[in-house]
C-alpha positions in Angstrom: 109.2 88.5 97.7 106.9 85.6 98.5 103.4 85.1 97.1 100.8 86.2 99.6 97.0 85.4 99.6 94.3 87.7 99.7 90.2 94.0 95.0 88.0 96.2 95.5 87.5 98.9 92.8 90.2 101.5 93.3 88.5 104.8 93.9 90.6 107.8 94.7 88.9 110.0 97.3 88.7 113.7 96.9 91.6 115.6 98.5 94.6 113.9 97.0 96.4 110.7 97.6 96.6 108.9 100.9 100.2 109.9 101.6 99.3 113.5 101.4 96.0 113.6 103.3 96.2 110.7 105.8 98.8 111.2 108.5 98.4 107.8 110.2 98.6 105.9 106.9 101.8 107.9 106.1 103.4 106.7 109.3 102.4 103.1 108.6 103.8 103.5 105.1 107.1 104.9 106.5 107.4 102.1 109.0 106.5 99.3 106.6 108.9 100.6 104.0 111.8 100.8 106.5 111.0 97.3 107.7 110.9 95.9 104.2 114.2 97.6 103.4 115.7 95.9 106.4 114.3 92.5 105.4 115.8 93.0 101.9 119.2 93.9 103.3 119.0 90.8 105.5 118.3 88.5 102.5 121.7 89.5 101.2 123.8 89.9 104.4 122.7 86.7 106.2 123.7 84.3 103.4 126.8 86.3 102.6 127.9 86.1 106.2 127.3 82.4 106.1 129.2 81.9 102.8 132.0 84.4 103.1 132.6 84.7 106.8 131.6 81.3 108.2 132.4 79.3 105.0 129.0 77.5 105.1 128.1 74.9 102.4 125.1 74.9 100.1 122.9 72.9 102.5 123.7 75.2 105.5 122.8 78.3 103.5 119.6 76.7 102.5 118.8 75.9 106.1 119.4 79.5 107.0 116.9 80.6 104.4 114.4 77.9 105.6 114.7 79.1 109.2 113.4 82.5 108.2 110.1 81.0 107.0 109.8 78.0 109.2 107.8 79.9 111.9 104.9 80.1 109.4 104.5 76.4 109.7 104.9 76.3 113.5 103.0 79.4 114.7 101.2 80.7 111.6 97.7 79.5 112.5 97.6 80.5 116.2 99.2 83.8 115.4 96.1 84.8 113.4 93.9 84.1 116.5 96.2 86.1 118.8 96.3 89.0 116.3 92.4 89.1 116.3 92.4 89.2 120.1 95.1 91.9 120.5 95.6 95.5 119.4 97.4 95.1 116.1 99.4 98.3 116.5 100.9 97.0 119.7 101.8 93.7 118.1 103.7 95.5 115.3 105.6 97.6 117.9 106.7 94.5 119.8 107.8 92.7 116.6 109.9 95.7 115.5 111.6 96.0 118.9 112.4 92.2 119.0 113.8 92.3 115.4 116.0 95.3 116.2 117.5 93.5 119.3 118.1 90.3 117.4 120.1 92.0 114.6 122.2 93.9 117.1 123.2 90.6 118.7 125.0 89.4 115.5 127.8 92.0 115.3 128.1 91.9 119.1 128.7 88.2 119.0 131.3 88.7 116.2 133.1 91.4 118.2 133.3 88.9 121.1 134.5 86.1 118.8 131.6 83.8 119.4 129.6 84.1 116.3 128.7 80.8 114.6 126.2 79.4 112.1 124.0 78.3 115.0 123.4 81.9 116.1 122.6 83.0 112.5 120.1 80.2 112.3 118.5 81.2 115.7 118.4 84.9 114.6 116.7 83.9 111.3 114.2 81.7 113.2 113.3 84.4 115.7 113.2 87.3 113.2 110.9 85.1 111.1 108.6 84.5 114.1 108.4 88.3 114.6 107.6 88.7 110.9 104.7 86.2 111.2 103.0 88.4 113.8 103.9 91.7 112.1 102.6 90.8 108.7 99.4 89.2 110.0 98.8 92.3 112.2 99.5 94.9 109.6 97.3 93.1 106.9 94.4 93.1 109.4 95.2 96.6 110.7 95.0 98.4 107.3 91.2 98.1 106.9 90.7 99.7 110.3 93.0 102.5 109.5 91.7 103.6 106.0 88.2 103.5 104.6 87.0 100.9 102.0 87.4 103.1 98.9 91.0 103.9 99.9 92.1 100.3 100.6 93.1 99.6 97.0 95.3 102.7 96.9 96.7 101.8 100.3 97.6 98.3 99.2 99.2 99.5 96.0 101.3 102.0 97.9 102.4 99.6 100.5 103.3 96.8 98.0 104.9 99.3 95.6 107.1 100.8 98.3 108.0 97.3 99.5 109.2 96.5 96.0 111.2 99.7 95.8 112.7 99.0 99.3 113.7 95.6 98.0 115.6 97.1 95.1 117.3 99.5 97.4 117.9 96.9 100.1 119.5 94.2 98.0 121.6 96.7 96.2 122.7 98.3 99.4 123.2 94.9 101.0 125.9 94.1 98.7 127.6 97.5 99.0 127.3 97.4 102.8 128.9 93.9 102.8 131.8 95.2 100.8 132.2 98.4 102.8 131.6 97.2 106.4 131.5 93.4 106.1 128.4 91.2 106.0 128.4 90.9 109.9 128.9 94.5 110.9 126.5 95.5 108.1 123.7 94.0 110.2 123.7 97.2 112.3 121.8 98.6 109.3 119.1 96.0 109.8 118.8 96.9 113.4 118.5 100.6 112.5 115.7 100.0 110.0 113.6 98.1 112.5 114.2 100.9 115.1 112.9 103.4 112.5 109.9 101.2 111.8 109.2 101.1 115.6 109.3 104.9 115.8 107.0 105.4 112.8 104.4 102.9 113.9 104.5 104.4 117.4 103.5 107.7 116.0 100.2 106.4 114.6 97.4 108.2 116.5 94.6 105.8 115.5 93.6 103.4 118.3 91.6 100.3 117.6 88.6 99.4 119.7 89.1 96.2 121.8 88.3 93.0 120.0 84.7 91.8 120.4 85.8 88.8 122.4 87.9 91.0 124.8 85.0 93.4 125.4 82.6 90.6 126.3 85.2 88.8 128.4 84.2 85.6 126.6 86.7 83.9 124.3 86.3 80.7 122.5 89.2 78.2 122.9 92.3 78.9 120.7 91.9 75.7 118.8 88.2 76.5 118.1 89.2 79.9 116.6 91.9 78.3 114.5 89.4 75.8 113.1 87.0 78.6 112.1 89.7 80.2 110.1 90.7 76.9 108.5 87.1 76.0 107.6 86.5 79.4 106.1 89.5 79.1 103.8 88.9 75.5 103.0 85.2 75.8 102.1 85.4 79.1 100.1 86.4 78.3 96.5 88.3 81.6 96.0 90.2 81.6 99.2 91.0 77.9 98.8 92.3 78.3 95.2 94.4 81.4 96.1 95.9 79.6 99.1 96.8 76.4 97.2 98.3 78.5 94.4 100.4 80.5 96.9 101.6 77.3 98.6 102.7 75.8 95.3 104.3 79.0 94.0 106.2 79.7 97.1 107.6 76.1 97.2 109.4 76.9 94.0 110.2 80.5 95.0 111.7 79.4 98.3 114.0 77.1 96.4 115.0 79.8 94.1 115.7 82.3 96.8 117.7 79.7 98.8 120.1 79.2 95.9 120.4 82.7 94.5 123.5 83.8 96.4 125.3 80.5 96.0 124.5 80.5 92.3 125.6 84.0 91.6 128.8 83.9 93.8 130.0 80.3 93.2 128.7 79.4 89.8 128.8 82.8 88.1 131.7 84.3 90.1 130.2 87.6 91.1 131.4 89.8 94.0 129.1 90.7 96.9 128.5 94.2 95.5 127.7 92.7 92.0 125.2 90.3 93.6 123.3 93.1 95.3 123.3 95.3 92.2 122.1 92.5 89.9 119.3 91.3 92.3 118.3 95.0 92.9 118.1 95.6 89.1 115.9 92.6 88.6 113.7 93.7 91.6 112.8 96.8 89.6 110.2 94.6 88.1 108.3 94.8 91.4 108.0 98.5 91.1 106.8 98.2 87.6 104.2 95.7 88.8 103.0 98.1 91.4 102.7 100.9 88.8 100.8 98.7 86.3 98.5 96.7 88.5 95.6 99.2 89.1 95.5 100.2 85.4 95.6 96.5 84.4 92.9 95.5 86.9 90.7 98.3 85.7 91.1 97.4 82.0 91.1 93.7 82.2 89.2 93.0 85.4 90.8 91.8 88.7 90.5 88.1 87.9 91.9 88.3 84.4 94.7 90.6 85.6 95.5 88.1 88.3 96.0 85.4 85.7 98.1 87.6 83.5 100.4 88.6 86.4 100.7 85.2 88.0 100.8 82.9 84.9 101.8 84.9 81.8 104.5 87.2 83.1 106.4 84.6 85.3 106.7 82.3 82.3 110.0 84.2 81.8 111.4 82.9 85.1 113.5 80.0 83.6 115.7 82.6 81.9 117.5 82.9 85.3 119.0 79.5 84.8 120.6 80.6 81.6 122.7 83.3 83.4 126.4 83.6 82.4 129.0 86.1 83.2 129.1 89.2 81.0 126.2 89.8 78.7 124.6 86.6 80.0 123.7 88.4 83.2 120.8 90.0 81.2 119.0 86.6 81.4 119.0 86.9 85.2 117.7 90.5 85.2 114.8 89.7 82.8 113.9 86.4 84.5 114.1 87.8 88.0 112.3 91.0 87.0 109.4 89.0 85.5 109.0 87.1 88.8 109.2 90.3 90.8 106.6 92.0 88.6 104.2 89.1 88.8 104.5 88.6 92.5 104.0 92.3 93.5 101.1 92.9 91.1 99.4 89.6 92.1 99.9 90.4 95.8 98.3 93.8 95.5 95.2 92.3 93.8 94.9 89.5 96.3 95.5 91.7 99.4 92.7 94.0 98.3 90.4 91.1 97.5 90.8 89.4 100.9 90.5 92.6 102.9 87.2 93.4 101.1 85.9 89.8 101.0 86.3 88.8 104.7 84.7 90.3 107.8 87.1 92.3 109.9 86.5 90.0 112.9 88.0 87.0 111.2 90.5 88.8 108.9 93.5 88.0 111.1 92.6 84.3 111.2 91.9 84.0 107.5 95.2 85.9 106.7 97.2 83.6 109.0 95.5 80.4 107.8 96.3 81.3 104.2 99.8 82.5 105.1 100.4 79.3 107.1 100.3 77.3 103.8 101.7 80.0 101.6 104.8 80.8 103.7 105.0 77.4 105.2 106.1 76.0 101.9 109.0 78.5 101.6 111.3 76.6 104.1 110.3 73.3 102.5 111.3 74.7 99.1 114.6 76.0 100.5 115.4 72.6 102.1 114.4 70.7 98.9 116.5 73.0 96.7 119.4 72.7 99.1 119.3 68.9 98.9 118.8 68.9 95.1 121.6 71.5 94.7 124.0 69.2 96.6 123.0 66.1 94.6 122.4 67.5 91.1 124.3 70.8 91.2 123.1 74.4 91.6 122.4 75.2 88.0 120.2 72.1 87.2 118.2 72.8 90.4 117.7 76.4 89.3 116.2 75.1 86.1 113.7 73.0 88.1 112.6 75.7 90.6 112.3 78.5 88.0 110.2 76.3 85.6 107.9 75.4 88.5 107.0 79.0 89.2 104.6 79.6 86.3 103.4 76.0 86.4 102.0 76.7 89.9 99.5 79.2 88.5 97.7 76.4 86.6 95.9 76.0 89.9 94.2 79.3 89.2 93.1 78.1 85.8 91.3 75.2 87.4 89.4 77.4 89.8 86.3 79.7 89.5 88.7 82.6 88.8 89.2 81.4 85.2 85.5 82.2 84.2 85.3 85.6 85.9 86.3 89.1 84.8 86.5 90.4 88.4 87.0 88.7 91.7 83.9 88.9 93.9 83.5 91.6 96.5 80.9 90.1 98.8 82.0 89.2 102.3 82.7 85.6 103.0 80.5 84.4 105.8 82.2 82.7 108.7 81.3 79.0 109.1 
């Protein structure tokens, strides 16, 4: 549940909520929820397959986690330009189809007796590449699908369902691994991406062609990338949120890379218990989605952001105190605090960036921010894998969990500290 970058006042339109009155948003919500469920199942099944089936070591499991996020470093920036030039719904459909096929390949390879850690790394890398395009496209697509006053509700519903899907996914991931095995269980992943493909395909809304496509005149790819980078680098709000996301995800990537190894080998939990415990902690994400709009309205979006990103995650180091038996409560509270803060913060930031940036550069700005945000996740995983090998898993868990709330000090040194609400004006492209 990585930190993303990117509130407009949440006004509920007449006629009920979005899910009841907006058919196309409902299809997007179904598809995104199914996809997030699949991603959550993957986060349990892939490392479990590496640990329990292929008997991979701590560093190899960390490499597997890093491979999922490495594409943000490699293709994150140009992906934003391509998304701004293409129809975003089409991009999402292709990504769902590719992910479905990749997950089908894992049990097929196992049935043929040729599955190895190399294939798992390749699947993680390619699924991560598809996720780069899907997330960039869907973030830029939402403002074209729903009107401005509905975007805050749309973001809250999408992020809240993602948190709920994570709870169900990690819990089911452990149970699936016990019932069908970590490898055969990946058929579930393929099914979720197929469902996402069918739901997104049922969206009737069609975007107009991008301005550059209509005119037949496109600036060079590198020039468009530079525009997105300049806009993020020169704007104090976008810059601060991006740097915070990068620092926070460096620590979060390390924590996620070690979770399964920590709980299985240090604590001695079974696959099902790992899924149940992580799923219980992930309930904090649902609580964050329920609290964020009320908190932002009462405190202001800027102050609520500081509360959710700095105050609540201060409980994260409790995870390193985890012991078997009653000591498992430390993990639930610590992980739940992280989940609450990340989901609530992402909802505020997603609404802010969608209302702050012009639609024509939204894909580039999203990708530029995500390039740094998600690009540090594989670095954190690799760093944690190395430290875990040298220092031990529990000492490394202390380091990465303590770093999570410290990263939010970046927000205290930014203009956000002196504001009640984040600005709503549009950032002008440079």
